[in-house]
TIFILO-705127 format. One record per residue (C-alpha): residue in one letter; chain; x, y, z. Coordinates in pm, whole numbers. Example, Ala and Ser with C-alpha at 12.3 -4.5 7.8 and 13.67 -1.06 7.14 Angstrom:
% TIFILO-705127
<atom aa="A" ch="A" xx="1230" yy="-450" zz="780"/>
<atom aa="S" ch="A" xx="1367" yy="-106" zz="714"/>
//
This chain:
% TIFILO-705127
<atom aa="M" ch="A" xx="0" yy="0" zz="0"/>
<atom aa="T" ch="A" xx="135" yy="345" zz="-102"/>
<atom aa="D" ch="A" xx="92" yy="662" zz="93"/>
<atom aa="Q" ch="A" xx="-173" yy="888" zz="-77"/>
<atom aa="T" ch="A" xx="-120" yy="1190" zz="152"/>
<atom aa="P" ch="A" xx="101" yy="1392" zz="-89"/>
<atom aa="N" ch="A" xx="-147" yy="1347" zz="-377"/>
<atom aa="R" ch="A" xx="-443" yy="1452" zz="-165"/>
<atom aa="L" ch="A" xx="-251" yy="1750" zz="-32"/>
<atom aa="S" ch="A" xx="-149" yy="1865" zz="-381"/>
<atom aa="R" ch="A" xx="-510" yy="1830" zz="-505"/>
<atom aa="K" ch="A" xx="-633" yy="2043" zz="-211"/>
<atom aa="F" ch="A" xx="-374" yy="2314" zz="-287"/>
<atom aa="G" ch="A" xx="-467" yy="2295" zz="-655"/>
<atom aa="R" ch="A" xx="-835" yy="2350" zz="-576"/>
<atom aa="L" ch="A" xx="-744" yy="2631" zz="-337"/>
<atom aa="G" ch="A" xx="-534" yy="2795" zz="-611"/>
<atom aa="V" ch="A" xx="-823" yy="2777" zz="-856"/>
<atom aa="A" ch="A" xx="-1058" yy="2929" zz="-597"/>
<atom aa="V" ch="A" xx="-816" yy="3213" zz="-524"/>
<atom aa="V" ch="A" xx="-771" yy="3289" zz="-896"/>
<atom aa="A" ch="A" xx="-1149" yy="3287" zz="-948"/>
<atom aa="A" ch="A" xx="-1203" yy="3521" zz="-653"/>
<atom aa="L" ch="A" xx="-938" yy="3763" zz="-785"/>
<atom aa="A" ch="A" xx="-1099" yy="3758" zz="-1130"/>
<atom aa="V" ch="A" xx="-1437" yy="3847" zz="-978"/>
<atom aa="L" ch="A" xx="-1282" yy="4134" zz="-778"/>
<atom aa="A" ch="A" xx="-1101" yy="4264" zz="-1087"/>
<atom aa="G" ch="A" xx="-1427" yy="4256" zz="-1281"/>
<atom aa="L" ch="A" xx="-1601" yy="4456" zz="-1011"/>
<atom aa="A" ch="A" xx="-1320" yy="4712" zz="-991"/>
<atom aa="S" ch="A" xx="-1316" yy="4796" zz="-1364"/>
<atom aa="P" ch="A" xx="-1648" yy="4985" zz="-1374"/>
<atom aa="A" ch="A" xx="-1543" yy="5181" zz="-1065"/>
<atom aa="Y" ch="A" xx="-1237" yy="5311" zz="-1250"/>
<atom aa="A" ch="A" xx="-1454" yy="5418" zz="-1543"/>
<atom aa="N" ch="A" xx="-1661" yy="5626" zz="-1300"/>
<atom aa="F" ch="A" xx="-1366" yy="5810" zz="-1143"/>
<atom aa="P" ch="A" xx="-1414" yy="6170" zz="-1257"/>
<atom aa="H" ch="A" xx="-1119" yy="6405" zz="-1227"/>
<atom aa="F" ch="A" xx="-989" yy="6718" zz="-1396"/>
<atom aa="K" ch="A" xx="-706" yy="6642" zz="-1637"/>
<atom aa="T" ch="A" xx="-630" yy="7002" zz="-1741"/>
<atom aa="V" ch="A" xx="-750" yy="7342" zz="-1617"/>
<atom aa="S" ch="A" xx="-670" yy="7694" zz="-1733"/>
<atom aa="V" ch="A" xx="-819" yy="8036" zz="-1656"/>
<atom aa="S" ch="A" xx="-697" yy="8337" zz="-1854"/>
<atom aa="L" ch="A" xx="-812" yy="8673" zz="-1984"/>
<atom aa="A" ch="A" xx="-1053" yy="8623" zz="-2274"/>
<atom aa="G" ch="A" xx="-970" yy="8761" zz="-2616"/>
<atom aa="T" ch="A" xx="-668" yy="8947" zz="-2738"/>
<atom aa="S" ch="A" xx="-842" yy="9285" zz="-2711"/>
<atom aa="A" ch="A" xx="-844" yy="9251" zz="-2334"/>
<atom aa="V" ch="A" xx="-471" yy="9180" zz="-2336"/>
<atom aa="T" ch="A" xx="-364" yy="9447" zz="-2588"/>
<atom aa="G" ch="A" xx="-595" yy="9717" zz="-2452"/>
<atom aa="L" ch="A" xx="-447" yy="9724" zz="-2104"/>
<atom aa="S" ch="A" xx="-354" yy="10092" zz="-2097"/>
<atom aa="V" ch="A" xx="-578" yy="10392" zz="-2142"/>
<atom aa="R" ch="A" xx="-419" yy="10653" zz="-2373"/>
<atom aa="S" ch="A" xx="-707" yy="10897" zz="-2409"/>
<atom aa="S" ch="A" xx="-1044" yy="10960" zz="-2259"/>
<atom aa="A" ch="A" xx="-1200" yy="10827" zz="-2580"/>
<atom aa="G" ch="A" xx="-1030" yy="10491" zz="-2514"/>
<atom aa="A" ch="A" xx="-1123" yy="10480" zz="-2146"/>
<atom aa="S" ch="A" xx="-1357" yy="10199" zz="-2058"/>
<atom aa="A" ch="A" xx="-1538" yy="10106" zz="-1740"/>
<atom aa="E" ch="A" xx="-1560" yy="9746" zz="-1862"/>
<atom aa="L" ch="A" xx="-1340" yy="9470" zz="-1725"/>
<atom aa="P" ch="A" xx="-1193" yy="9191" zz="-1937"/>
<atom aa="D" ch="A" xx="-1385" yy="8863" zz="-1936"/>
<atom aa="L" ch="A" xx="-1226" yy="8535" zz="-1825"/>
<atom aa="L" ch="A" xx="-1175" yy="8228" zz="-2042"/>
<atom aa="F" ch="A" xx="-1219" yy="7899" zz="-1851"/>
<atom aa="T" ch="A" xx="-1079" yy="7593" zz="-2033"/>
<atom aa="W" ch="A" xx="-1072" yy="7239" zz="-1893"/>
<atom aa="T" ch="A" xx="-1083" yy="6868" zz="-1962"/>
<atom aa="E" ch="A" xx="-1248" yy="6628" zz="-1720"/>
<atom aa="V" ch="A" xx="-1209" yy="6252" zz="-1766"/>
<atom aa="G" ch="A" xx="-1345" yy="5936" zz="-1604"/>
<atom aa="I" ch="A" xx="-1701" yy="6061" zz="-1616"/>
<atom aa="G" ch="A" xx="-1960" yy="5787" zz="-1566"/>
<atom aa="N" ch="A" xx="-2270" yy="6008" zz="-1579"/>
<atom aa="P" ch="A" xx="-2290" yy="6158" zz="-1930"/>
<atom aa="D" ch="A" xx="-2456" yy="6488" zz="-1826"/>
<atom aa="V" ch="A" xx="-2249" yy="6710" zz="-1598"/>
<atom aa="V" ch="A" xx="-2339" yy="7050" zz="-1452"/>
<atom aa="Y" ch="A" xx="-2051" yy="7292" zz="-1394"/>
<atom aa="Q" ch="A" xx="-2039" yy="7612" zz="-1194"/>
<atom aa="L" ch="A" xx="-1770" yy="7865" zz="-1292"/>
<atom aa="G" ch="A" xx="-1680" yy="8140" zz="-1052"/>
<atom aa="T" ch="A" xx="-1435" yy="8415" zz="-965"/>
<atom aa="S" ch="A" xx="-1410" yy="8691" zz="-710"/>
<atom aa="V" ch="A" xx="-1339" yy="9023" zz="-883"/>
<atom aa="T" ch="A" xx="-1169" yy="9311" zz="-703"/>
<atom aa="A" ch="A" xx="-1179" yy="9611" zz="-937"/>
<atom aa="T" ch="A" xx="-1066" yy="9968" zz="-900"/>
<atom aa="F" ch="A" xx="-1253" yy="10232" zz="-1098"/>
<atom aa="G" ch="A" xx="-1145" yy="10592" zz="-1135"/>
<atom aa="C" ch="A" xx="-1171" yy="10902" zz="-1346"/>
<atom aa="V" ch="A" xx="-949" yy="10965" zz="-1648"/>
<atom aa="N" ch="A" xx="-899" yy="11314" zz="-1788"/>
<atom aa="G" ch="A" xx="-882" yy="11413" zz="-2154"/>
<atom aa="G" ch="A" xx="-506" yy="11351" zz="-2162"/>
<atom aa="G" ch="A" xx="-555" yy="10986" zz="-2063"/>
<atom aa="N" ch="A" xx="-425" yy="11041" zz="-1711"/>
<atom aa="N" ch="A" xx="-575" yy="10950" zz="-1380"/>
<atom aa="P" ch="A" xx="-565" yy="11259" zz="-1159"/>
<atom aa="S" ch="A" xx="-423" yy="11198" zz="-815"/>
<atom aa="A" ch="A" xx="-749" yy="11303" zz="-655"/>
<atom aa="T" ch="A" xx="-956" yy="11071" zz="-440"/>
<atom aa="N" ch="A" xx="-1202" yy="11000" zz="-722"/>
<atom aa="K" ch="A" xx="-1138" yy="10624" zz="-716"/>
<atom aa="T" ch="A" xx="-1339" yy="10337" zz="-577"/>
<atom aa="T" ch="A" xx="-1258" yy="9970" zz="-526"/>
<atom aa="I" ch="A" xx="-1521" yy="9698" zz="-510"/>
<atom aa="T" ch="A" xx="-1513" yy="9321" zz="-465"/>
<atom aa="T" ch="A" xx="-1791" yy="9107" zz="-606"/>
<atom aa="P" ch="A" xx="-1839" yy="8743" zz="-706"/>
<atom aa="V" ch="A" xx="-1921" yy="8647" zz="-1065"/>
<atom aa="Q" ch="A" xx="-2065" yy="8303" zz="-1144"/>
<atom aa="T" ch="A" xx="-2234" yy="8108" zz="-1419"/>
<atom aa="T" ch="A" xx="-2365" yy="7754" zz="-1454"/>
<atom aa="I" ch="A" xx="-2345" yy="7538" zz="-1767"/>
<atom aa="Q" ch="A" xx="-2426" yy="7178" zz="-1857"/>
<atom aa="R" ch="A" xx="-2220" yy="6956" zz="-2087"/>
<atom aa="T" ch="A" xx="-2244" yy="6594" zz="-2206"/>
<atom aa="A" ch="A" xx="-1950" yy="6355" zz="-2190"/>
<atom aa="D" ch="A" xx="-1834" yy="6180" zz="-2505"/>
<atom aa="K" ch="A" xx="-1842" yy="5800" zz="-2540"/>
<atom aa="N" ch="A" xx="-1504" yy="5780" zz="-2361"/>
<atom aa="G" ch="A" xx="-1634" yy="5964" zz="-2052"/>
<atom aa="Q" ch="A" xx="-1451" yy="6289" zz="-2131"/>
<atom aa="I" ch="A" xx="-1561" yy="6652" zz="-2147"/>
<atom aa="T" ch="A" xx="-1344" yy="6929" zz="-2296"/>
<atom aa="V" ch="A" xx="-1482" yy="7282" zz="-2265"/>
<atom aa="S" ch="A" xx="-1388" yy="7647" zz="-2321"/>
<atom aa="V" ch="A" xx="-1631" yy="7901" zz="-2175"/>
<atom aa="V" ch="A" xx="-1608" yy="8279" zz="-2143"/>
<atom aa="L" ch="A" xx="-1723" yy="8412" zz="-1805"/>
<atom aa="D" ch="A" xx="-1879" yy="8755" zz="-1864"/>
<atom aa="T" ch="A" xx="-1766" yy="9013" zz="-1607"/>
<atom aa="G" ch="A" xx="-1997" yy="9284" zz="-1744"/>
<atom aa="S" ch="A" xx="-2200" yy="9282" zz="-1423"/>
<atom aa="V" ch="A" xx="-1906" yy="9427" zz="-1229"/>
<atom aa="S" ch="A" xx="-1938" yy="9805" zz="-1215"/>
<atom aa="P" ch="A" xx="-1874" yy="10088" zz="-972"/>
<atom aa="P" ch="A" xx="-2145" yy="10189" zz="-726"/>
<atom aa="T" ch="A" xx="-2420" yy="10404" zz="-878"/>
<atom aa="D" ch="A" xx="-2331" yy="10694" zz="-649"/>
<atom aa="F" ch="A" xx="-1976" yy="10714" zz="-791"/>
<atom aa="S" ch="A" xx="-1932" yy="10974" zz="-1066"/>
<atom aa="C" ch="A" xx="-1658" yy="11169" zz="-1237"/>
<atom aa="P" ch="A" xx="-1627" yy="11547" zz="-1258"/>
<atom aa="S" ch="A" xx="-1698" yy="11726" zz="-1583"/>
<atom aa="G" ch="A" xx="-1433" yy="11658" zz="-1849"/>
<atom aa="Q" ch="A" xx="-1334" yy="11321" zz="-1703"/>
<atom aa="T" ch="A" xx="-1445" yy="10971" zz="-1802"/>
<atom aa="L" ch="A" xx="-1511" yy="10673" zz="-1577"/>
<atom aa="A" ch="A" xx="-1259" yy="10391" zz="-1641"/>
<atom aa="A" ch="A" xx="-1163" yy="10057" zz="-1496"/>
<atom aa="L" ch="A" xx="-808" yy="10106" zz="-1365"/>
<atom aa="S" ch="A" xx="-720" yy="9757" zz="-1243"/>
<atom aa="A" ch="A" xx="-872" yy="9420" zz="-1164"/>
<atom aa="T" ch="A" xx="-775" yy="9109" zz="-973"/>
<atom aa="F" ch="A" xx="-956" yy="8780" zz="-1029"/>
<atom aa="T" ch="A" xx="-919" yy="8539" zz="-734"/>
<atom aa="D" ch="A" xx="-1073" yy="8203" zz="-647"/>
<atom aa="N" ch="A" xx="-1104" yy="8113" zz="-1017"/>
<atom aa="T" ch="A" xx="-1294" yy="7787" zz="-967"/>
<atom aa="I" ch="A" xx="-1456" yy="7522" zz="-1180"/>
<atom aa="T" ch="A" xx="-1696" yy="7298" zz="-986"/>
<atom aa="D" ch="A" xx="-1841" yy="6978" zz="-1126"/>
<atom aa="T" ch="A" xx="-2160" yy="6990" zz="-918"/>
<atom aa="T" ch="A" xx="-2275" yy="6652" zz="-1050"/>
<atom aa="N" ch="A" xx="-1971" yy="6468" zz="-909"/>
<atom aa="N" ch="A" xx="-1889" yy="6718" zz="-629"/>
<atom aa="L" ch="A" xx="-1540" yy="6811" zz="-758"/>
<atom aa="T" ch="A" xx="-1380" yy="7157" zz="-746"/>
<atom aa="V" ch="A" xx="-1054" yy="7283" zz="-891"/>
<atom aa="T" ch="A" xx="-908" yy="7634" zz="-849"/>
<atom aa="D" ch="A" xx="-665" yy="7804" zz="-1086"/>
<atom aa="E" ch="A" xx="-417" yy="8085" zz="-1013"/>
<atom aa="D" ch="A" xx="-516" yy="8446" zz="-946"/>
<atom aa="I" ch="A" xx="-499" yy="8696" zz="-1233"/>
<atom aa="S" ch="A" xx="-412" yy="9065" zz="-1189"/>
<atom aa="V" ch="A" xx="-430" yy="9321" zz="-1468"/>
<atom aa="T" ch="A" xx="-366" yy="9695" zz="-1492"/>
<atom aa="L" ch="A" xx="-621" yy="9855" zz="-1722"/>
<atom aa="G" ch="A" xx="-559" yy="10226" zz="-1691"/>
<atom aa="P" ch="A" xx="-298" yy="10484" zz="-1599"/>
//
């Protein structure tokens, strides 16, 4: 009679190995869809919108003076999106200084300046492509930012935006509860 213990033991380890491999395959199959629904921002950029905002940064005459601020261009790519429809909220906090510019394009050193801080936001909805990716460029209009209604310039002077700082430049994926913030932007607009 031969000893059967080694054969039985090797069969038990063989069955155990098959069970472990099967369990790992099931876990791997369950983990794959979770990775496909792992939204995250791949790229993010916030900059001044349009070249006119960049080239028109100094006021040379009262005819060129403007009380308008440059708009912001938000550009991003989000990947790993499982839900095809995503709602985004774009926002910035604008600190702007407005003042009076005379006919020579100068800002008199009088106290006729005012600085305000106000939030600007918008909400948009986009649909992911078949790969679960959204790439977007959106201009955030800052036209709502203006000096207080009781601020005015003396005769012969024109109201102008002198400078602006855009802070907390955020993109929020409200569908997946993700927020990313880009760097602050400061711009001198007048004399």
